[in-house]
N, C-alpha and C positions, 0 to 999 in steps of 0.2 A: 455523226463524230461523236464518238464515246467519250468519256471526260476520264482521263488518268486520276484514280485518289490520290489524294495526297500521301506522302511518303508509303509509297508501295517498296514491299522486299523484293529487291531486286535480287536476282539470282546470276552471277557473271559466267559466262559461259568461255572460261578458261582453264588453262592446264593447272594443277593444283601449287605446283611451283613459280608459276608467273610474278613478277613483277613490274611495277610499273604502270602507267595507265592505261595501256594498250595499244592501239583499239580493240575493243571485245565488246563482244553482244551480251547484252544482259534482257531476262526475260521476269517478268510478275506477273502473277496470276491476280486477278481483280477477282472483285461481285459477281455478279450475275454469269458464271463462266467466261469470262473475259481476260484475255491472254493480251501482256503489254509488251511489248518489243524496241529497245534503244540500243544505239552504237553509243560507246563508253565517248567516243570523240566529237557526238553531237547530242546531248543525254536529251533536251530538248523536243528532238524530232523524233514522236513515238510511232509506233505502229501497232493498231488494234484491230485482233482477230478475235474467234472464240476459241473456247475450247477444244470444240471439236475439228475444230480445222487446224487448230495446230496440235493436235494427236495424229490427225493424218497425216499434217507434213513429218510429223517424228517417224511416222511407220514407214512413210517412204524415204526417209533416207535411210532406216536401217536395211530398207529392200534394195538400197543402190541406187532409187528410182533417178538421183541427182548425179549419179557420179560422173556421168559426160561433161558437166561444167565446170569440173576438176581435172579432166584429161589435160595431161603433159603440165599443170603446175605442180609444183613443189611446194612441199610444209616444210617450213623450218620448226626442225624437232632440235632437244638437246643433245643426242647422239647424232649430227647432223649426217655422219658418215656412217652411222652405224656401226661406230669402235667403239668398244669397254674400254676402260680404264688403261688398260694393260696393251692398247692399241688393236687386238683381236676383233675381227668382224663379229656380231653377235648375231647378222643374220636379219636384224629387224631395218625395215627403207624408211627413207625420210619422204617418199613421195604419197600423196596421199594413196588410197584401195583405187585399184582401176587405175590409175594414172598411167599414162603413154611415158615410154622412158623418153629423154631426150634427143633431139634430132641431131 
């Protein structure tokens, strides 16, 4: 089991305008090509992987290899109904890419 360095530089995966405790995922790149991942609601529980595996995961996310995990799930976004300030539809969806429409 890899040791997490003291005081790593955690990067939070959250929208720029996000406030509050989350929960959010945080990532820290450590020595020896290690990547540490934790959730803000349980910061003592850290998962460690290699930079090579992390890069493969990120490429898989970008390629849509995990979209089936969010099929049917809705993601809350600031413009939840896709409306602009004037109440018009702006064409944005509040669903994850590839998510199925609610039945």
